[in-house]
C-alpha positions as CSV (number, residue, x, y, z in Angstrom):
1,M,-24.4,13.0,-15.9
2,S,-21.5,10.8,-17.1
3,A,-19.0,9.3,-14.4
4,P,-15.6,10.9,-14.5
5,L,-13.0,9.2,-16.8
6,S,-10.4,7.0,-15.4
7,V,-6.8,8.3,-15.5
8,T,-3.8,5.9,-15.8
9,A,-0.2,6.6,-15.0
10,R,2.1,4.0,-16.8
11,T,5.8,3.8,-15.8
12,E,7.9,1.9,-18.0
13,Y,11.3,0.3,-17.0
14,L,14.1,-1.8,-18.6
15,G,14.1,-5.4,-17.9
16,V,16.7,-8.2,-17.4
17,G,16.8,-8.7,-21.1
18,H,17.6,-5.1,-21.7
19,R,20.5,-5.1,-19.3
20,V,22.0,-8.4,-20.7
21,A,21.8,-7.0,-24.4
22,A,23.4,-3.7,-23.3
23,A,26.1,-5.5,-21.4
24,T,26.7,-7.9,-24.3
25,A,26.9,-5.0,-26.8
26,V,29.4,-3.3,-24.8
27,A,31.5,-6.5,-24.3
28,L,31.5,-7.1,-28.0
29,L,32.5,-3.6,-28.8
30,A,35.3,-3.9,-26.2
31,V,36.5,-7.2,-27.9
32,G,36.7,-5.4,-31.1
33,V,38.9,-2.7,-29.9
34,I,41.1,-5.1,-28.0
35,A,41.4,-7.3,-31.0
36,L,42.4,-4.4,-33.2
37,V,45.2,-3.4,-30.8
38,I,46.5,-7.1,-30.2
39,L,46.2,-8.3,-33.9
40,R,48.1,-5.3,-35.3
41,A,50.7,-5.5,-32.7
42,V,51.5,-9.1,-33.6
43,G,51.5,-8.4,-37.2
44,V,48.3,-10.3,-38.4
45,D,47.2,-9.6,-41.9
46,S,45.1,-6.6,-42.4
47,A,42.3,-8.2,-44.1
48,L,41.9,-10.6,-41.0
49,V,42.1,-7.8,-38.6
50,V,39.4,-5.9,-40.4
51,G,37.2,-8.9,-40.6
52,V,37.7,-9.6,-36.8
53,V,36.9,-6.2,-35.8
54,A,34.1,-5.7,-38.2
55,G,32.5,-8.8,-37.0
56,A,32.7,-7.6,-33.2
57,I,31.2,-4.3,-34.1
58,A,28.5,-5.8,-36.2
59,G,27.7,-8.2,-33.5
60,S,27.5,-5.2,-30.9
61,V,25.3,-3.3,-33.1
62,A,22.9,-6.3,-33.7
63,V,22.6,-7.2,-30.1
64,A,22.0,-3.5,-29.2
65,A,19.3,-3.5,-31.9
66,I,17.7,-6.7,-30.5
67,G,17.7,-5.2,-27.0
68,R,15.8,-2.1,-28.2
69,Q,13.2,-4.3,-29.8
70,L,12.4,-6.1,-26.4
71,S,9.2,-4.8,-24.7
72,R,9.6,-2.9,-21.5
73,G,8.1,-3.7,-18.3
74,A,5.5,-1.3,-16.9
75,V,3.9,-0.4,-13.7
76,I,0.2,0.6,-14.0
77,L,-1.7,3.0,-11.5
78,T,-5.3,3.7,-12.6
79,V,-7.9,5.4,-10.6
80,D,-11.7,6.4,-11.1
81,D,-14.3,7.3,-8.5
82,E,-14.9,3.6,-7.5
83,W,-11.8,1.6,-8.2
84,I,-8.1,1.6,-8.1
85,Y,-6.1,-0.7,-10.6
86,L,-2.4,-1.2,-9.9
87,G,0.3,-3.7,-10.5
88,N,2.9,-4.9,-13.0
89,E,1.5,-5.2,-16.6
90,D,3.4,-8.4,-17.1
91,V,2.6,-10.1,-13.8
92,T,-0.9,-9.1,-12.5
93,I,-3.2,-6.0,-12.0
94,E,-5.0,-5.8,-8.6
95,E,-8.5,-4.3,-8.3
96,I,-9.1,-2.3,-5.1
97,A,-12.3,-0.6,-4.1
98,V,-11.6,3.1,-3.4
99,R,-13.5,2.8,0.0
100,R,-10.6,0.6,1.2
101,L,-8.0,3.4,0.7
102,R,-6.8,4.8,4.0
103,S,-3.9,7.0,3.1
104,V,-1.6,8.3,0.2
105,V,2.0,9.2,0.8
106,P,4.3,10.7,-1.7
107,G,7.8,9.1,-1.5
108,G,10.4,11.3,-0.1
109,A,13.3,9.6,-2.2
110,V,13.7,7.7,-5.4
111,A,13.9,3.8,-5.2
112,T,17.3,2.3,-5.2
113,S,16.4,-1.0,-6.9
114,T,13.8,-2.4,-9.2
115,S,11.5,-4.7,-7.3
116,S,10.8,-8.3,-8.5
117,M,7.0,-7.3,-8.1
118,R,6.4,-10.9,-7.3
119,G,5.8,-13.1,-4.2
120,S,6.6,-11.1,-1.0
121,S,7.4,-8.2,-3.1
122,A,4.0,-8.1,-5.1
123,R,3.1,-5.0,-3.5
124,R,6.4,-3.2,-3.8
125,L,6.1,-1.9,-7.4
126,T,9.3,0.2,-7.4
127,V,11.7,1.1,-10.3
128,K,15.4,2.0,-9.6
129,G,15.8,5.8,-10.0
130,C,12.1,6.5,-9.9
131,G,9.8,8.1,-7.3
132,Y,6.8,6.3,-5.9
133,L,3.5,6.8,-4.1
134,Q,2.7,4.9,-1.0
135,L,-0.8,3.6,-0.5
136,E,-2.2,2.2,2.6
137,V,-5.2,0.0,1.9
138,A,-7.4,-1.9,4.3
139,R,-7.5,-5.6,4.2
140,L,-10.9,-7.3,3.4
141,D,-10.3,-10.2,5.7
142,T,-10.1,-8.2,9.0
143,A,-12.2,-10.0,11.6
144,P,-15.2,-8.2,12.9
145,G,-14.3,-6.1,15.9
146,A,-10.6,-6.5,15.4
147,D,-8.2,-3.6,14.7
148,E,-8.1,-2.8,11.0
149,V,-5.1,-4.2,9.2
150,V,-3.7,-2.3,6.2
151,D,-1.5,-3.4,3.4
152,R,1.1,-0.9,2.3
153,W,1.8,-0.5,-1.5
154,Q,4.7,1.3,-3.1
155,V,3.9,2.2,-6.7
156,A,6.4,3.8,-9.0
157,V,5.3,7.0,-10.8
158,M,7.2,9.7,-12.7
159,G,6.8,13.0,-10.9
160,S,7.2,14.9,-14.2
161,D,4.3,12.8,-16.0
162,P,1.1,14.9,-15.9
163,A,-0.9,11.7,-15.8
164,A,0.8,10.7,-12.7
165,Q,0.3,14.0,-11.1
166,E,-3.5,13.7,-12.0
167,V,-3.7,10.3,-10.4
168,A,-2.0,11.3,-7.3
169,A,-4.3,14.4,-6.9
170,R,-7.3,12.2,-7.4
171,L,-6.1,9.6,-4.8
172,V,-5.5,12.3,-2.2
173,A,-8.9,13.8,-3.0
174,L,-10.3,10.3,-2.3
175,V,-8.9,9.8,1.1
176,P,-11.1,11.2,3.8
177,R,-9.7,14.7,4.4
178,R,-7.7,15.1,7.5
179,R,-7.8,18.5,9.4
180,V,-4.1,19.0,8.8
181,V,-3.3,22.3,10.7
182,E,-5.5,21.5,13.7
183,T,-4.3,18.0,14.4
184,P,-0.7,17.7,13.2
185,A,1.2,14.5,13.6
186,A,3.5,16.2,16.0
187,A,0.7,17.2,18.4
188,T,1.5,17.3,22.0
189,G,1.7,13.9,23.7
190,P,4.1,11.4,25.3
191,R,7.0,10.4,23.1
192,M,7.3,6.7,22.7
193,A,10.2,4.8,24.3
194,R,13.4,4.4,22.4
195,V,14.2,1.2,20.3
196,A,17.7,1.2,21.9
197,D,16.1,0.8,25.3
198,A,13.8,-2.0,24.5
199,G,14.1,-5.0,26.7
200,T,13.6,-7.6,24.0
201,D,13.9,-7.8,20.2
202,E,10.0,-8.1,20.0
203,A,9.6,-4.9,22.0
204,A,12.1,-3.2,19.7
205,Q,10.3,-4.3,16.7
206,R,7.0,-3.0,18.1
207,L,8.6,0.3,18.6
208,W,10.1,0.4,15.2
209,E,6.7,-0.3,13.6
210,A,5.1,2.4,15.7
211,A,7.9,4.7,14.2
212,T,6.9,3.7,10.7
213,R,3.1,4.6,11.4
214,M,4.2,8.0,12.8
215,H,6.4,8.5,9.7
216,D,3.3,7.7,7.5
217,A,1.0,10.0,9.6
218,V,3.4,13.0,9.0
219,M,3.6,12.2,5.2
220,S,-0.1,11.8,4.9
221,E,-0.7,15.2,6.4
222,Y,2.1,16.7,4.1
223,A,0.7,15.0,1.0
224,P,-2.2,17.5,0.5
225,Y,0.2,20.4,0.4
226,E,2.1,18.8,-2.4
227,L,-0.7,17.3,-4.5
228,D,-3.7,19.8,-3.9
229,T,-3.2,23.0,-5.9
230,D,-5.8,24.8,-4.0
231,L,-4.5,24.0,-0.5
232,A,-1.0,24.8,-1.6
233,L,-2.2,28.3,-2.8
234,R,-3.9,28.9,0.4
235,S,-0.8,27.7,2.5
236,P,2.3,28.5,0.3
237,T,4.7,28.8,3.1
238,V,4.4,25.0,3.9
239,T,6.3,24.3,0.7
240,D,8.5,27.5,0.4
241,V,12.1,26.0,0.8
242,T,13.3,29.6,1.4
243,R,12.0,29.4,5.0
244,P,14.2,27.8,7.5
245,A,11.5,25.7,9.1
246,V,10.5,24.4,5.7
247,Q,14.2,23.7,4.9
248,R,14.6,21.7,8.3
249,F,11.3,19.8,7.5
250,Q,12.6,18.8,3.9
251,E,16.0,17.8,5.3
252,S,14.4,15.6,8.1
253,M,12.1,14.1,5.5
254,D,14.9,13.0,3.3
255,A,16.8,11.6,6.4
256,A,13.9,9.7,7.6
257,E,13.2,8.2,4.2
258,A,16.8,7.2,3.6
259,L,16.8,5.2,6.8
260,R,13.6,3.5,6.5
261,T,13.5,-0.2,5.4
262,D,10.7,-2.6,4.4
263,R,11.2,-4.8,7.4
264,F,12.6,-4.4,10.8
265,P,16.3,-4.2,10.3
266,D,18.7,-6.9,12.0
267,D,20.8,-4.0,13.4
268,R,19.0,-2.5,16.4
269,D,21.2,0.5,16.3
270,Y,20.1,1.1,12.8
271,A,16.3,0.8,13.7
272,D,17.0,3.3,16.6
273,R,18.5,5.8,14.2
274,Y,15.4,5.5,12.0
275,Q,13.1,6.0,15.0
276,R,15.2,9.1,16.2
277,S,14.9,10.5,12.5
278,V,11.2,10.2,12.7
279,F,11.1,12.0,16.0
280,V,13.0,14.9,14.3
281,L,10.7,14.7,11.3
282,R,7.5,15.0,13.5
283,E,8.9,18.0,15.3
284,A,10.1,19.6,12.2
285,W,6.6,19.2,10.7
286,H,5.0,20.7,13.7
287,R,7.5,23.7,13.7
288,C,6.8,24.0,10.0
289,L,3.0,24.3,10.5
290,T,3.4,26.6,13.5
291,D,5.8,29.0,11.7
292,S,3.6,28.9,8.5
293,A,0.5,29.9,10.5
294,D,2.4,33.1,12.0
C-alpha cells in the first residue's frame, strides 16, 4: 500500500518591492494630474503640458507593470504522515517530525501585520489580513527528565483554500486526540491568581504565561469541531451560532485573541485584561459544551 500523498498550502503575499512600486505609480499619476492643473493655469504651451502629463502617466503605468512582474513571497505548510515542512519560501523551510507536534490551534482573528519571518520572528509566519494556524512543537533539546518545552509557530493560511483546509484537518488528526467533552479546559478547579494582584513583575509574567497556555488549551479543544467534519456532524450545536452559548463563546474567543500578544506586555493592566478575557473564554467554552450536551 502506497504512503498517503503530502498536501501543501501555499499562501502568497506582496513584499516591500510591490508596495514601493504601487506607491510610486500612484505618486507619478498624482504628479501628472497636479501638473495638468498647474501648467494650464499658468498658460504653458499645450504641447508641453501634454508631454509632461503623458510622461507622468507613462511612468506610472511602467512602474505598476514592473511591480506586477515581481515575484510574490509565500508561506509554505506541507504535511504527510511523518513530516511537517513549514517556512518562508524565500528564507528557509523547516522540517519537523510529526511526533513532535503537540497541538494545532486555528487562529481566532486575522493577522494585523506581515511578519519579517526572520530572526526572532522566524516562527511567526503571519501575513497581514490573513488567518493563521498555531502549532505547538516539542523542542528536540529538552533535557532528560525536564519539563517538555514547546515552540509556538504561527503559519498563515487562507481559510477558503481547499488545500489549507485539508492540511489543517490532517494536522488535527495527527495530534493525539483529546477527550474534548469529558475533559474540557474549563473543568472545575481553582482559578489562578490575577495578574493585577501579582507582587512582582516576574510573578505577573508567569501568570500571563499561564493564561496563554489556558487560551491554547481551549482553542486546542475547539479545533476538532472546526476542522473535523465527522465530529462537527456529531456535535453540530458546538458551532451553531444561533445558540446563545455558542454566540458568547465566539465573542469571548474574538476578545481574547484581540488582546493576546506575542510577548508579555509592558502594561500590566493590559496583561490583566488579557488574563480576564481568557477566564471568560474558558467559562464560555464550558457552558457551550454543557448546553450542547443537553
